[in-house]
Structures are given as structure tokens and as C-alpha cells.
C-alpha positions as CSV (number, residue, x, y, z in Angstrom):
1,X,-10.0,-1.1,6.8
2,X,-9.1,1.0,3.8
3,X,-7.8,4.5,4.2
4,X,-6.4,6.9,1.6
5,X,-4.7,10.2,1.9
6,X,-3.9,13.0,-0.5
7,X,-1.6,16.0,-0.4
8,X,-3.5,19.2,0.4
9,X,-1.5,22.4,0.9
10,X,1.7,20.4,1.7
11,X,-0.2,18.3,4.3
12,X,-1.8,14.9,4.2
13,X,-5.5,14.9,4.3
14,X,-7.9,11.9,4.4
15,X,-9.8,11.1,1.2
16,X,-13.5,10.5,1.8
17,X,-13.8,7.1,0.1
18,X,-17.5,6.9,0.7
19,X,-18.2,9.6,-1.9
20,X,-19.0,8.4,-5.4
21,X,-16.5,10.7,-7.1
22,X,-13.6,9.8,-4.9
23,X,-10.9,7.6,-6.4
24,X,-7.9,5.9,-5.0
25,X,-6.0,7.3,-8.0
26,X,-6.2,10.7,-6.4
27,X,-4.3,9.4,-3.3
28,X,-0.7,9.8,-2.3
29,X,-0.9,7.2,0.4
30,X,-3.1,4.1,0.8
31,X,-3.4,2.1,4.0
32,X,-4.9,-1.4,4.2
33,X,-5.4,-3.0,7.6
34,X,-7.1,-6.4,7.5
35,X,-9.0,-5.4,4.3
36,X,-12.2,-7.2,3.4
37,X,-12.8,-8.6,-0.1
38,X,-14.5,-5.5,-1.4
39,X,-11.6,-3.3,-0.2
40,X,-9.1,-5.6,-1.8
41,X,-11.0,-5.6,-5.1
42,X,-11.2,-1.8,-5.1
43,X,-7.4,-1.4,-4.7
44,X,-6.8,-4.0,-7.4
45,X,-9.3,-2.4,-9.8
46,X,-8.5,1.3,-9.2
47,X,-4.7,1.0,-8.8
48,X,-4.0,-2.1,-10.9
49,X,-2.2,-3.8,-8.0
50,X,-2.2,-7.4,-7.2
51,X,-2.3,-7.8,-3.5
52,X,-0.7,-10.6,-1.5
53,X,-3.1,-12.9,0.3
54,X,-3.1,-13.4,4.1
55,X,-1.5,-16.9,3.7
56,X,1.2,-15.4,1.5
57,X,1.9,-12.7,4.1
58,X,1.9,-15.2,6.9
59,X,4.6,-17.3,5.1
60,X,7.1,-14.5,5.6
61,X,9.1,-15.3,8.7
62,X,9.4,-12.7,11.4
63,X,13.1,-13.0,11.1
64,X,12.8,-11.8,7.5
65,X,10.8,-8.8,8.5
66,X,12.7,-7.6,11.6
67,X,16.5,-7.4,12.1
68,X,18.1,-6.1,15.4
69,X,21.8,-5.2,15.4
70,X,24.1,-3.3,17.6
71,X,23.4,-0.1,15.7
72,X,19.6,-0.4,15.6
73,X,16.5,-2.1,14.3
74,X,15.4,-2.6,10.7
75,X,12.0,-3.7,9.5
76,X,10.7,-4.6,6.1
77,X,7.2,-3.9,4.8
78,X,5.2,-4.1,1.6
79,X,4.8,-0.8,-0.2
80,X,3.6,0.0,-3.7
81,X,4.6,3.1,-5.6
82,X,3.6,4.6,-8.9
83,X,6.5,4.4,-11.4
84,X,6.8,5.7,-14.9
85,X,6.3,2.9,-17.4
86,X,10.0,2.9,-18.4
87,X,11.1,2.3,-14.8
88,X,8.7,-0.6,-14.4
89,X,10.1,-2.3,-17.4
90,X,13.7,-2.1,-16.1
91,X,13.1,-2.6,-12.4
92,X,14.2,-6.0,-11.0
């Protein structure tokens, strides 16, 4: 499932992705939950992002995603952000 949201009067509102003129480039937030091949292609084409495959995601151990300590729990997730070109060139 592919969902996208935009900022509208300081609030998130859902983009209607079925409309021909809608573009993921107009979004502030994009969610992908068990995306099908067409949804993956749309994200890759419109946002220029290469997405990890299900086997690649499955290779990440649960212990690498979740950490429980005395002070609380931490979790790691994949997120993609828009960066100015100069930052992309210098980011690790």
C-alpha cells in the first residue's frame, strides 16, 4: 500500500494518488507498507529512490532494529529525505 501526505495549513493531509495530476514530489511524507511492484516503480521513478527489496529487509536482524535498555527502547527504521545536492555529496 502506498500513501502520501502533504502539508496543508500546517496539517498533514492525504494526497489523492489516483488522480492523474498528483505527484509524489508534492508530498512531505510517503508510507509504503508491503508495496506491490507498480508502487515500488512509482516511488523509484518519481522520487529517484532505490528501494530495498524484501529479502534485503529480512536480512536485518531484529536485534539491529530494536534495543531495550534501562532508560527505554530504541528502534531503527528506513527513512528517506530530500537533501540539497551539496549535502548529498558530503553525507557519509
